[in-house]
C-alpha angles and dihedrals in degrees: 000000000000092000090056094057110093097224093152092056093045091051089048091050093050090047090050090052090049091051090049091052090050091050091047091050089065088069097045098042094056095228127181117272095252095050093043094052092045092053092044093050093048094048091045094054093043090048091051090050092050091049092047098047103035106031100030092042093227096160098045101078132075089247094063093120091055092046094050095043090051090049093051091046090051092049090049092051092047092050091046091052094047096045092040090054092047091048092053105034106030108023094037094218100145 
């Protein structure tokens, strides 16, 4: 019966709720902009990782290396596009 109880999903759900409370506390604690954005970015990426690994079962198949390498490649391309656009349009570096 123990193997039928979804303890991993319950722990992931509680951790997701905890991360949401931490992110919500940024609003109520009236933090500075730099600290608030730092906390929000960290909690957002950790929350996305928890959702991807626990609830989408990314690490439970035999293709986990392909899934994670594709994920990291996609994150790299997204960051390159965002920072490339900022470099060109906002910071006027080109």
